[in-house]
N, C-alpha and C positions, 0 to 999 in steps of 0.2 A: 091272788090272781098269777097267772101264766106270765114267764118271764118275757121280756119285752129286751133284753140283755144278758149276756150269758157270754164271759170268759169265762176260760178253762185253759188254768197253767201257761197262763202268756205272758210269752220274753219275749222283749226287744234289745237287740242289741243294735249299736252305731263304731263306724270303722271313722277313726278321727285318727291320717295317717299311721303311722300302726301301732297305734292303742286300739283295742274293743272296748266301748262302752257303754253297761250294762245299764240301759236306760228302767228297764221294766225287768223283773226277775217272780219269774213263777207266779203270774199277780192270777187267782179264780173271783171274777166277784158276777151276784146275778142282781139284776137290776126288775124287779116286778111291773108289770105295764102300772098306769097313776104312780108310780113314786114320785118323791121330788127330794131329791139325794145330791148333798152336798158334796164335791170332794174338797181336801185340803189340803198342804205338805208347803215344805219351804223349797225354795228356788231350787230344782236339781234335784228333787223329790219323786218325779217323773208323773205330775199331772197330768203335763201339757201332752204327754207323749202319750196317755194313755186316754184323753177323750180325743185326740188325733186318731187314734187308734177305733174307740168307740164312734167317730166321727164320717168311717170309712173311708180317714184321708191322708192312712196309714196301713201298714200292712204288720203283724207277729210276724215276727225273727220264727219261730215255734210256738207251738199254742192255738186253738181255736177258740173266734169269739163267732157268737150266732146272735144276729139282727133277729128277733119273733126267730120262725123256726130255718130261715135259712144263714149258712154256715157265708158268713158274707167275704167272709176274706181268703177265699175259693173264686173269691171271681174278678171277672175280669176290668179292665178302670171303664166302659161305658156303662158295664152293668155297675158300677159304684159310685158312678158320675149321678146313673140315674133313681136311684136310691137312697143319695145326698137330696137332694134333686125336691123325689118324690116326700120319701116318709125322713125327711128329720129335716131340722129348721136349728139355725146357726147365729147367735151373738155374738159379741165380739166388744171386746173393751173399746176399740176407735169406731165402732159404729162401722166403717166400710159403704162409707154411702159414698155414691158419684154425683160427682162438687156442684155440674151441671144439671142435675136431675132432680124435679120433681120431686115430691115425698111420696106424692101416688105413683110416679114411674119408678121411682126409687123399691114401691113393694109388688108393681105390676111383673118386675125383673122376672123370677120365678119360674110366673105362668107362660111368660110367653120364652120361657127356653123349653115349657113343656108344648110347648103349641096350641096356648087356648086362647080361641078368638079373642076380639079387641074386647066387645060391650060384657063380656064374661071378665075380662082383667079387667076395666075398668069396675065395672059393681062389685067384684068382690076382694080387690085395693082398696076401693073407700070403704066397704064396711069393718075391715081389717083397722084403717085407720080409727075410722068412725070409734071400736072397740077399746082404741087404745086414747082415746080422749082429742085424737086430733081431726076430728070428721073438719074443722074449720080451717087447716092447712094445708090443703089437698094440695097446693097449688105453691108448699115454699120448700126452698132452696136450702138445703145444709146451712151454710153462711145465714141463713134470716131463719132459724130456731135455738133454740138454744143449745145444750149438752144433753138435759135428760127428756127433747122433745125430740133430736135427735136421735137417741136409744130407744126410745117409744116407737119413731120408724119402724128403726133396724127388727124390734121387734113384733112386729108387726108385718113385715117382709118376711121374718120366721116364722110365722101361724099361719100365711092367708093360701100356703099351700097343704092345709089342713095335717101336718105332720103327726108322726105318733111321738115322736122324742123330739123337745127340744132340750141343744146342747148350749148352755149359757158360759163363757169362755170369761170370766171377770168382768163381766158385765156393770158393774159396777164400782173399776177402776178409776176412770174419768171425773165422779160424779161428787156431790157435797154430798150432806149422809143425808138432808132431805131430799133428794130428787132420789138414790140413792133405795133411797124407802118405796120410792112411790115407782122405782120399778121392779123392786119386789111385790108390790102390791099384785103388778101386772102378772106377774108370775104364776105369785098364787091362784092368783084369780084362774088362770087358760091352765094350772094343775090340778082345782076346784073341775074344770069341765071333762079330765081327763086324761090329757097330756100327761108325757111324762119329761120328769123336767131331772137334766143332768146341768149342776149347777160347777164349775172352778172356781173358786175364790180364795184370798189369803184371810179374806178381814170374820175375825171368829165373830163381828155382831151380823154381820148378813148371813154366814151362815147359818144362825137361829133360827131363819125362816123358814129352813127345811126338816123337812120329819126326819131325816137319816142324815149322818156325815162319816164320812170313810174317808181317813188320814192315812198318807202315803209318806215313808220313807226309806230313802234309798231304794227309791222301785218296785217295795214291798210294800201289802196294805198291811200298815201298823195298828189304827184299832178302827172298827165298825159300829156304829154307836145308832140308835133312835131313840127319841125322842117327843113330846110337845112342842111343834114350832111355834114360835112366835110369830103372830099376825102382825102384815105391815095394815090394816087397816086401825086398829089399835093401836101403833106405833103410832100411828097417824095423827087418829086422836084424841091421843096425850097431847101433842106435838103443838097442836091447836088449842087446846085447850091454856099451859103453859104458855103459851103467845099470847095469849089475848090477855092470859093473869099478870102477866112482865107489863103488857101496854096498858092495863089500866092500872098500877104501879108508879108507872112511867107522870101517865096524868093527875095520881092525886096531889095536891100541894106538900113539900116538905111538912114534918113536925115543926110547929113555932114560927111557920111562914102566917106574916098577916095577912088575914083573907083581903 
């Protein structure tokens, strides 16, 4: 598969007062189209800076970043904004939903910025929300949705423009373990459909749902490994079996209790 993301000797420096901080140091990374990659590292490892550069939210101090065939680090701000809207989808830990907007309106936003007609926005947003299991929640606002449902709205918003890459920054950080697996199931489904997924996480069990794991330390790549990913659907099925067995055990009379 051709590369969709390619970083070549990327360094990122920040000035903090009189101190120069090196967030990334000579990082080279290739991600092919259709991969599911987890990026891990402790606080200060450079993983958020790497995600910001991949997402065209920041520019490298030196080195080159290519998104597909385009050296996007050389593009102006307007072109980068267009790329973020049309080619990249973003999912964040904090959901980033508008408090007074319905789920449908949240998902319509990227198309509104792109100038899509109202009927087209409504049709595509409805399809995206249905795909993530929220077809019956179109008119619900964030305060009427659970955390997992809010993250599903964010996933629908990220995918509605048919991006080539979805960047998920700690998408399960505010969720319980069951809901986290449900979110990973949606990301795996999108990846199975051909969308490249780049996931930043500090949770080892969440990273196991990716087929590749890149670990950063002190602004450099410490390791880059591939493995057979855990399937979220299988994890959910196993939990359901365990829950059913637990309920059955609770309903059985205790040993020695009179009938």
